[in-house]
C-alpha positions as YAML, in Angstrom:
chain: A
units: angstrom
residues:
- id: 1
  name: UNK
  ca: [13.29, 265.66, -48.05]
- id: 2
  name: UNK
  ca: [15.96, 262.96, -47.99]
- id: 3
  name: UNK
  ca: [14.73, 259.59, -46.80]
- id: 4
  name: UNK
  ca: [16.47, 256.32, -45.99]
- id: 5
  name: UNK
  ca: [15.82, 253.77, -48.74]
- id: 6
  name: UNK
  ca: [16.62, 250.06, -48.94]
- id: 7
  name: UNK
  ca: [18.31, 249.17, -52.22]
- id: 8
  name: UNK
  ca: [18.31, 245.52, -53.21]
- id: 9
  name: UNK
  ca: [21.12, 244.36, -55.49]
- id: 10
  name: UNK
  ca: [21.04, 241.32, -57.75]
- id: 11
  name: UNK
  ca: [23.51, 239.04, -59.56]
- id: 12
  name: UNK
  ca: [26.80, 240.76, -60.45]
- id: 13
  name: UNK
  ca: [25.70, 243.93, -58.63]
- id: 14
  name: UNK
  ca: [25.84, 241.94, -55.37]
- id: 15
  name: UNK
  ca: [29.29, 240.66, -56.29]
- id: 16
  name: UNK
  ca: [30.66, 244.15, -56.94]
- id: 17
  name: UNK
  ca: [29.16, 245.62, -53.76]
- id: 18
  name: UNK
  ca: [29.73, 242.62, -51.51]
- id: 19
  name: UNK
  ca: [26.21, 243.02, -50.09]
- id: 20
  name: UNK
  ca: [22.71, 242.07, -51.22]
- id: 21
  name: UNK
  ca: [20.98, 245.06, -49.60]
- id: 22
  name: UNK
  ca: [22.13, 248.58, -48.80]
- id: 23
  name: UNK
  ca: [20.45, 251.37, -46.87]
- id: 24
  name: UNK
  ca: [21.20, 254.77, -48.40]
- id: 25
  name: UNK
  ca: [19.58, 258.19, -48.44]
- id: 26
  name: UNK
  ca: [18.22, 260.47, -51.10]
- id: 27
  name: UNK
  ca: [15.20, 262.55, -52.08]
- id: 28
  name: UNK
  ca: [14.85, 260.88, -55.50]
- id: 29
  name: UNK
  ca: [16.02, 257.74, -57.29]
- id: 30
  name: UNK
  ca: [19.06, 259.46, -58.80]
- id: 31
  name: UNK
  ca: [20.30, 260.67, -55.41]
- id: 32
  name: UNK
  ca: [19.85, 257.20, -53.95]
- id: 33
  name: UNK
  ca: [21.87, 255.66, -56.78]
- id: 34
  name: UNK
  ca: [24.56, 258.33, -56.30]
- id: 35
  name: UNK
  ca: [24.66, 257.52, -52.57]
- id: 36
  name: UNK
  ca: [24.88, 253.83, -53.43]
- id: 37
  name: UNK
  ca: [27.91, 254.25, -55.69]
- id: 38
  name: UNK
  ca: [29.55, 256.55, -53.13]
- id: 39
  name: UNK
  ca: [29.19, 253.79, -50.54]
- id: 40
  name: UNK
  ca: [30.17, 251.02, -52.99]
- id: 41
  name: UNK
  ca: [32.47, 252.58, -55.63]
- id: 42
  name: UNK
  ca: [32.83, 249.37, -57.67]
- id: 43
  name: UNK
  ca: [29.17, 249.75, -58.64]
- id: 44
  name: UNK
  ca: [29.71, 253.05, -60.45]
- id: 45
  name: UNK
  ca: [30.76, 251.52, -63.77]
- id: 46
  name: UNK
  ca: [28.07, 248.87, -63.40]
- id: 47
  name: UNK
  ca: [25.26, 251.45, -63.11]
- id: 48
  name: UNK
  ca: [26.36, 254.68, -64.79]
- id: 49
  name: UNK
  ca: [27.98, 255.72, -68.06]
- id: 50
  name: UNK
  ca: [30.95, 258.11, -67.88]
- id: 51
  name: UNK
  ca: [28.61, 261.07, -68.45]
- id: 52
  name: UNK
  ca: [26.56, 260.10, -65.38]
- id: 53
  name: UNK
  ca: [23.55, 258.72, -67.26]
- id: 54
  name: UNK
  ca: [22.17, 255.33, -66.34]
- id: 55
  name: UNK
  ca: [23.56, 252.50, -68.46]
- id: 56
  name: UNK
  ca: [20.87, 251.37, -70.90]
- id: 57
  name: UNK
  ca: [21.00, 247.73, -69.82]
- id: 58
  name: UNK
  ca: [20.54, 248.43, -66.09]
- id: 59
  name: UNK
  ca: [17.00, 248.02, -64.75]
- id: 60
  name: UNK
  ca: [15.81, 250.01, -61.76]
- id: 61
  name: UNK
  ca: [12.57, 249.07, -60.01]
- id: 62
  name: UNK
  ca: [10.79, 251.23, -57.48]
- id: 63
  name: UNK
  ca: [8.47, 249.17, -55.33]
- id: 64
  name: UNK
  ca: [8.49, 246.47, -58.00]
- id: 65
  name: UNK
  ca: [7.74, 248.76, -60.96]
- id: 66
  name: UNK
  ca: [10.39, 249.50, -63.60]
- id: 67
  name: UNK
  ca: [11.26, 253.18, -63.86]
- id: 68
  name: UNK
  ca: [13.58, 255.25, -66.01]
- id: 69
  name: UNK
  ca: [13.08, 258.72, -64.52]
- id: 70
  name: UNK
  ca: [15.83, 259.20, -61.94]
- id: 71
  name: UNK
  ca: [14.07, 262.36, -60.70]
- id: 72
  name: UNK
  ca: [11.23, 260.23, -59.28]
- id: 73
  name: UNK
  ca: [10.64, 261.44, -55.72]
- id: 74
  name: UNK
  ca: [10.86, 258.93, -52.87]
- id: 75
  name: UNK
  ca: [8.96, 258.52, -49.63]
- id: 76
  name: UNK
  ca: [9.56, 256.56, -46.45]
- id: 77
  name: UNK
  ca: [9.02, 252.85, -47.03]
- id: 78
  name: UNK
  ca: [9.98, 252.87, -50.73]
- id: 79
  name: UNK
  ca: [12.34, 250.16, -51.93]
- id: 80
  name: UNK
  ca: [14.61, 250.17, -54.97]
- id: 81
  name: UNK
  ca: [15.95, 247.11, -56.78]
- id: 82
  name: UNK
  ca: [18.83, 247.32, -59.26]
- id: 83
  name: UNK
  ca: [19.35, 244.60, -61.86]
- id: 84
  name: UNK
  ca: [22.32, 244.15, -64.20]
- id: 85
  name: UNK
  ca: [21.83, 242.84, -67.73]
- id: 86
  name: UNK
  ca: [20.39, 239.34, -67.75]
- id: 87
  name: UNK
  ca: [21.69, 236.85, -70.24]
- id: 88
  name: UNK
  ca: [20.01, 233.73, -71.38]
- id: 89
  name: UNK
  ca: [19.67, 231.50, -74.25]
...
């Protein structure tokens, strides 16, 4: 079942989308990210490789916990956060 999910964007992700939060739908994390890049096309190259896999430096959190399995099912009330690479030094 597809649910509406709030996606929080940080740093350069916000700049590319022009928003800090987006409400999109999907039944799993991958579908939500696909919906996100359909709504905000400039995010596509910031999140996905050309083959559609998640870029290795992008961090996705589901309810505050880092995940890597884009097939993770979602339920009403879940929240996703997407982080670009973080530099420091």
